[in-house]
N, C-alpha and C positions, 0 to 999 in steps of 0.2 A: 544546564539543559537548554537547547536551542528552541525546542517546541514551547509554545505559549498556550495554545488551545488545549483545554483539558481532555478532549476526545483524542487528540494526537498523543498526549502524554500517556493516556490510558492504553492506547495501542502500543506505544513504545514499552511501557511497563510489562505488558503481556509478553512481548518479545524477549525482554530481559529475563523475566521469570522462567520462561521456557528454556532459554539458553543456559541459565544457571543450573537447571535441573537435568538437562540432557547432554550438554556439550562436554566432551572430554577436556581435561585441563590442558591449556596451551594450544588447542586446535583452532584453526583459522575459520572465521565465519565469512561466507560469500554473500554479499548484498547485491542482488541482481536488479538492474534498473534503478540504481541508487540516486539518480538525479543530482541534486545539489549536495548530496552526501550527508544530510542531517542525521539520518538514522545511523549510518556508519560511524560518524563522529560521536554520536550519543552513546553508541555501544563501546566505542574505543575509550571514552571517558569512564566507562564502567569497568575497564580492564580487559575487554575482549580484543583479540587480534582480528582485524577486519580487512577484507579486500572488497572495495566497492567498484562495480563495473557498470558501464552504460555505453550505448552506441552513440550517444550525443557528445561530440567533442566540446561543445559549449558547456554542457552540464558538468563534464569532468573537469574542465578548466576552472569552473567556479568552485567545484568541490575541493580541488587542490589548493586554490587560493585561500580557502577558509580553514584548511587543515593545519593543525599545529602538533598533531599527535604522531609519535613514531610508530605506534602499533596499528595505524590505519593507513592504507594506501589506496589510490584511485587510478583506474586505467580505462581507456577506451577499448572495449573488447566486444566482439560480436558473438553470436551463438555458435557460429561455425568455428571461431577461434577457441572458444571454451571447450568444445568437443575435441578439437585437435590437440589441446594441451594434455588431455587425459587425466587431469587432477581430480581427486575425489575429496569431498568435503563432508564433515559430520553435521554441518548445519548450513542451510541456504535460506536467505530471506528474500521473499518476493512480495514487497509491500506496495499496494496501490499501483500495480503494474498490469495485471491480466485484463482489467476492464478496458485498457487502451489498445489491445491487440486484436487484429482481425482473426488470427488463428492462434489462440493461447495454447492449444495442444502442442504446437510445434516447440514453443519455449519449454513446456513441461517435459517434452521428450528429451530436450537438451539437459534440463535440470536433473532428470532421472539418471542420465549417464554420468552427471557430475556429482551425484550424491552417493556417499558410502552406503552399503547395504543396510547398515544400522543407523543411518543418518536421519535427520528430520528436515522437512521443508516447512517454513512458516509462511503462510499465505494470508494476506489481508486484502479484502476487496469490499467495495460498497455493496450494500444489499439492494439488488436491482428493483425490488418492490418496496423498498423502505421509503420513509418520508421524503428525504432529499431527492432521491432519484425519481420518485413519482411526481413530486410537486415543483421541483426545480429543474433538474437535469434534463429529463425527457421533454418537458414543454420548451425549454430553452433550445434544445437541439432542433425541434420541429420549427420554431420560429427562425432559427439560423438558416435552415434549409430554404425557407421561403423568402428571407431577406426583405420583408415588407416593412411597413411603417411601425408595426409592433416591435420588430427587432431593433430598429433604429431608436425607438423610444426606450427600449430596455437598456440599450448600451448607454444612453444618456443618464438614465436613472441609476445604473450601476456606478457610473463615474461620479454622480452627485453624492451617492451614499458611501463612496470610498471602497468599492469592490474592484480589485485589480484584475481578477480572473486567473491569477497565479496562486500557488500554494506555498507554504513554508518548505515543502519537500521538493518542489520543482518550479522553475521559472519558465518552463517550456511554453511557447506561444500557443500550441495546440494541445489542450488537455481534454479533448473530446472523449467521452465514454462510448465505446463501441459495443461492449458486452454488458449485459445486465443480469447478474447472477442472483438466483434464488438459492436457498439452502439445497434444494433438490437438484438443481442444475449444476451446482458446484460439486456435489457428491458424484454426479454422473461424469463430470469432467475429470475428476480425480480417478474414478474407476476406469474410464476409457484410456487413461494414461498410466495405468498400473500403480496408482497410489490409493491409499485409503485415509480418510480424515479421522483422526483419533481424538481431536479436541476442538471444541468450538468456544468462542467468546463473543461478547457484544461490545459495541462502542457507545454510541449516543442515541438520542431519540429525535427531537425536532429542533435542536439548538442552531443548526445550520440551515434552517428553512426560513426564508423571508416571509413575514416581517419579524419573526422571533429572532433571527440572526442579527438584526439591527441592534437589539438590546443585549443579547447574550455575548456578542463579540466584545462588548465593553464591560460586562459584569461576570467575573469568573464564578461567583457563587451560583449564578443561574446555569452555567455550564456544568458545574459539579452536580447540581440537582438533576439536570437533564440526563447525565450519564448514570446517575443512581436510579432514575426512573426506568431507563433502558434495561437495567438488570432485572427488574421485576415484571417486565412485559414479555410476551412471547417473542421468539426470534424474528417473526415476520415484521415486527415493529422497529427493530434496531436499524440504525443508519448504516452499519457496516459489520462484516464478519471478520473475526480474527481467528485463525485456524492453524492447527498443526497437522501435517501430513507425514505419513510414513510410506515407504515403498511396499507395495503389495507383493511379497515374495512368492505367494501362491500363484500369481498371474505371470511370473517371470518364466 
């Protein structure tokens, strides 16, 4: 397993469990916005046939360079190309993607066309009002916009404490969050695009919020405890949502 952070492993295990329970045997999984391909390869290692796609040639090049699995393939594919293909999938993964898009509804429209009527869409996104987005992401974005002394000091502090700004899932230079989803707004987004959310899950609590992250990134036991705490707290406290969507046939 390439993921090391417990919250990432928890998210991956959610995806694996859903696929095992819902995916027809031998069916190919589509991983949209696959980035470096870590989820695709992790699923491939579990025996799933996976097609990972991304619009970034750099990301796909890295994904291919790291891939040794014959049941996993990576391609540079745009939304328009995906629609033109006319292929239908029983399972589509859209993990940590929608928060980076100005118009997530456009991608969801494409995924609806690419999903079998009885298929599932697995969506994971940060909780827009969760601890990390509230105390880290949003303040960072505000400081970045101003580009003042606080932003310069923050960059120096991040470098000093070993924060690279990239993630295991993506080395993209710009990982800015544009959308901040709550459970209510995520359900509205699904409904507006002819989906319904049939299952919710949680990720972590405060392990990726500084100064806690300085300690939790080094101590896995603290990460496990944090993920366990998230399970007993209300959804408004989770760092991220892991969800399963189905096409809303009644709205078609």
